[in-house]
C-alpha positions in Angstrom: -21.6 9.0 -37.4 -21.8 12.7 -36.4 -23.5 11.8 -33.1 -20.8 9.2 -32.3 -18.1 11.8 -32.9 -20.0 14.4 -30.8 -20.6 11.9 -28.0 -16.9 10.9 -27.9 -15.9 14.6 -27.9 -18.3 15.3 -25.0 -17.0 12.4 -23.0 -13.4 13.4 -23.6 -14.0 17.0 -22.5 -15.9 15.8 -19.4 -13.2 13.4 -18.4 -10.6 16.2 -18.3 -12.0 18.3 -15.5 -9.5 20.9 -14.4 -7.6 19.8 -11.4 -8.1 23.2 -9.6 -11.8 22.7 -9.5 -11.5 19.1 -8.3 -8.9 20.1 -5.7 -11.2 22.7 -4.2 -13.8 20.0 -3.6 -11.3 17.8 -1.7 -12.1 17.8 2.0 -9.7 16.8 4.7 -11.4 15.0 7.6 -10.3 12.2 9.8 -10.3 8.9 7.9 -9.6 10.5 4.5 -7.2 8.5 2.4 -4.1 10.7 1.7 -0.6 10.5 0.2 2.3 12.5 1.4 5.6 13.4 -0.3 8.0 13.9 2.6 11.5 15.4 2.5 13.8 13.7 1.4 12.0 11.9 -1.4 9.8 9.5 0.5 6.1 8.8 -0.1 3.7 7.8 2.7 0.1 6.6 2.3 -2.5 6.2 4.9 -5.7 7.5 6.6 -5.7 11.0 8.2 -5.9 10.6 11.9 -5.6 14.3 12.8 -3.9 17.6 11.9 -2.6 20.3 14.1 -0.7 23.5 13.2 2.7 21.8 13.1 2.0 18.0 13.0 0.0 15.7 10.8 -1.0 12.3 12.2 -1.3 9.5 9.7 -2.7 6.0 10.4 -1.0 3.1 8.6 -3.7 1.0 6.9 -1.9 -2.3 7.4 -0.7 -2.1 11.0 -3.1 0.6 12.4 -0.3 2.5 14.1 -0.4 6.3 14.0 2.7 8.2 12.8 3.3 11.9 13.6 4.8 13.8 10.7 6.0 17.4 11.1 4.2 19.7 8.5 7.6 21.4 7.7 8.8 18.2 6.2 5.8 17.7 3.9 6.4 18.7 0.3 3.1 17.6 -1.2 -0.3 16.4 0.1 -2.7 14.5 -2.1 -6.3 13.3 -1.3 -8.0 10.3 -2.7 -11.1 11.1 -4.8 -12.8 7.8 -5.7 -14.7 7.7 -9.0 -18.3 6.7 -9.2 -19.2 3.6 -11.3 -20.7 5.9 -13.9 -17.5 7.9 -14.2 -15.5 4.7 -14.5 -17.9 3.4 -17.2 -17.6 6.6 -19.2 -13.8 6.6 -18.9 -13.7 2.9 -19.9 -16.0 3.6 -22.9 -13.7 6.3 -24.1 -10.5 4.4 -23.8 -12.0 1.1 -25.0 -13.5 2.8 -28.1 -10.3 4.4 -29.1 -8.1 1.3 -28.5 -10.7 -1.0 -30.2 -11.1 1.4 -33.2 -7.4 1.8 -33.8 -6.5 -1.8 -33.4 -9.2 -3.5 -35.4 -9.1 -0.7 -38.0 -5.4 -1.3 -38.5 -5.8 -5.1 -38.7 -8.6 -4.9 -41.2 -6.7 -2.3 -43.3 -3.6 -4.5 -43.4 -5.8 -7.5 -44.4 -7.5 -5.4 -47.1 -4.2 -4.2 -48.6 -3.3 -7.7 -49.7 -6.8 -8.6 -50.8 -7.1 -9.7 -54.5 -10.7 -11.2 -54.6 -13.9 -9.6 -55.9 -15.1 -8.6 -52.4 -12.3 -6.1 -51.5 -12.8 -2.7 -50.0 -9.3 -1.4 -50.0 -7.2 -0.3 -47.1 -9.0 3.0 -46.4 -12.5 1.6 -46.4 -11.3 -1.4 -44.5 -9.8 0.8 -41.8 -13.1 2.7 -41.4 -15.2 -0.5 -41.2 -12.7 -2.0 -38.7 -12.7 1.2 -36.7 -16.5 1.3 -36.4 -16.8 -2.3 -35.4 -13.7 -2.2 -33.1 -14.8 1.1 -31.5 -18.3 -0.3 -30.7 -16.9 -3.6 -29.3 -14.0 -2.0 -27.4 -16.3 0.7 -26.0 -18.7 -1.9 -24.6 -15.9 -3.9 -23.0 -14.2 -0.8 -21.7 -17.5 0.5 -20.2 -18.1 -2.8 -18.4 -14.5 -2.9 -17.0 -14.7 0.7 -16.0 -18.1 0.2 -14.2 -16.7 -2.8 -12.3 -13.5 -1.1 -11.2 -13.9 2.7 -11.4 -10.6 3.5 -9.7 -9.7 6.8 -8.0 -7.7 9.9 -8.7 -5.4 11.8 -6.4 -5.9 15.5 -6.0 -3.3 17.8 -4.6 -4.4 20.1 -1.7 -2.8 23.0 0.0 -0.9 22.4 3.2 -3.2 24.3 5.5 -4.9 22.7 8.6 
């Protein structure tokens, strides 16, 4: 049980990488998927086509047209950082374990609170048994889903060409 708790704690700490370190790794090169927040309150998403001192050129993924955007109007620039399948699996394992443990643990605890037979554990022990089984099952399902669709995260970068 200690190893399981230690493993979950390590995964939780690993999943929360400081955004400053990840943002430093973000590289802007042509073709990079980016999101812009442009004044006044408009979001634009596309592939970076080029970047000069005063203009950013963004290619629309659906039409392929290139749009020139003045850098003075850009409030925020974020870069897509795709996750690997392993990162997606670990993230899914963590989320699935927590959701499975809490949900099945609660269901079993509620069932045990009204138990009147000779094979009753009580609500506390029922919750623990349900949490272990639900955590293992939910973690397996979450890891499989996370490996299949790892997703991406968006890192903010400085507005410097």
